[in-house]
Backbone bond lengths (Angstrom), bond angles and torsions (degrees), N, CA, C in turn:
res aa  C-N    CA-C-N  psi(-1)  N-CA   C-N-CA  omega(-1)  CA-C   N-CA-C  phi
1 X - - - 1.464 - - 1.527 110.29 -
2 X 1.323 115.92 -33.46 1.465 119.47 179.82 1.524 110.25 -64.02
3 X 1.336 116.33 -43.05 1.461 120.15 -179.60 1.521 110.96 -61.72
4 X 1.327 116.20 -41.62 1.461 119.77 179.93 1.524 110.23 -62.78
5 X 1.333 116.86 -42.75 1.461 120.65 -179.94 1.521 110.77 -61.66
6 X 1.337 117.58 -46.12 1.455 120.74 -179.80 1.518 110.55 -65.30
7 X 1.341 116.72 -37.28 1.462 120.31 179.97 1.522 110.23 -63.80
8 X 1.335 116.64 -42.42 1.463 121.01 179.52 1.522 109.87 -63.81
9 X 1.335 116.58 -43.25 1.461 120.24 -179.10 1.526 109.95 -62.70
10 X 1.328 116.73 -45.52 1.462 120.23 -179.80 1.522 110.38 -62.17
11 X 1.329 116.92 -40.54 1.461 120.60 179.37 1.510 110.80 -61.87
12 X 1.332 116.98 -44.56 1.465 120.91 -178.48 1.528 109.96 -66.22
13 X 1.324 117.16 -33.21 1.463 120.41 -178.75 1.529 111.08 -74.95
14 X 1.324 117.55 -39.56 1.462 120.34 -177.02 1.524 111.69 -78.05
15 X 1.332 117.55 -28.33 1.465 121.40 -176.89 1.530 113.06 -61.31
16 X 1.336 119.64 -52.61 1.458 120.40 -176.05 1.526 113.33 -69.57
17 X 1.340 118.21 -22.39 1.467 119.69 -176.32 1.525 110.70 -129.87
18 X 1.343 118.75 74.46 1.454 121.90 -179.03 1.529 113.07 -87.51
19 X 1.336 117.85 -14.09 1.460 120.85 -173.82 1.534 114.93 -75.99
20 X 1.341 119.72 -52.66 1.465 120.93 -170.15 1.524 114.21 -59.26
21 X 1.338 113.74 161.11 1.465 126.22 -175.73 1.523 116.08 -6.90
22 X 1.339 117.55 117.30 1.466 122.16 178.75 1.528 112.00 -63.05
23 X 1.322 116.59 -24.08 1.468 119.77 179.35 1.517 110.34 -60.48
24 X 1.327 116.50 -37.41 1.469 120.37 179.86 1.523 109.68 -62.80
25 X 1.324 116.03 -45.29 1.472 120.03 -179.43 1.528 110.07 -62.65
26 X 1.323 116.40 -39.64 1.469 120.16 178.72 1.525 110.38 -63.06
27 X 1.331 116.06 -44.17 1.466 120.26 179.14 1.524 110.25 -61.15
28 X 1.339 116.25 -42.52 1.466 120.66 178.97 1.522 109.82 -61.61
29 X 1.338 116.37 -42.62 1.465 120.30 179.89 1.531 110.15 -61.41
30 X 1.327 116.63 -43.25 1.465 120.37 179.48 1.524 110.72 -62.24
31 X 1.338 116.10 -42.84 1.467 119.32 179.72 1.519 110.35 -63.70
32 X 1.345 117.14 -39.25 1.466 120.92 178.85 1.526 109.58 -62.35
33 X 1.339 116.36 -43.53 1.465 120.03 179.50 1.529 110.18 -61.61
34 X 1.337 116.54 -42.02 1.465 120.07 179.44 1.517 110.15 -63.37
35 X 1.336 116.54 -42.68 1.469 120.36 179.58 1.521 109.91 -62.72
36 X 1.335 116.45 -40.42 1.470 119.84 178.90 1.522 110.28 -62.48
37 X 1.330 117.32 -43.95 1.465 120.80 -179.89 1.523 110.26 -61.52
38 X 1.339 116.54 -45.09 1.464 120.15 179.52 1.516 110.15 -63.01
39 X 1.335 116.80 -42.84 1.469 120.86 -178.74 1.530 110.25 -62.79
40 X 1.340 116.21 -44.31 1.464 119.64 -178.96 1.527 110.11 -65.25
41 X 1.324 117.47 -35.50 1.465 120.08 179.15 1.523 110.23 -69.88
42 X 1.339 116.55 -42.72 1.473 120.17 -178.04 1.519 110.82 -69.05
43 X 1.337 116.73 -47.38 1.472 119.98 -177.65 1.524 110.15 -139.47
44 X 1.324 116.32 100.28 1.465 119.75 -179.86 1.525 111.02 -82.80
45 X 1.328 116.94 -9.70 1.471 120.65 -178.89 1.521 110.95 -68.04
46 X 1.337 117.40 -35.58 1.466 120.58 -176.45 1.523 110.18 -90.71
47 X 1.333 118.31 112.13 1.469 121.92 178.10 1.519 111.54 -72.56
48 X 1.333 116.88 138.58 1.471 120.88 -178.64 1.532 109.68 -96.11
């Protein structure tokens, strides 16, 4: 559930501001991937 919440927050943040520096979007994507990995390790029962 934590991963889903963070994913929704990241989506809402990236949606309104897609123009500025692509590096920021890349960093956000990397953080999302890390959060997904941590979530899958902590609880593999909940599919993302």
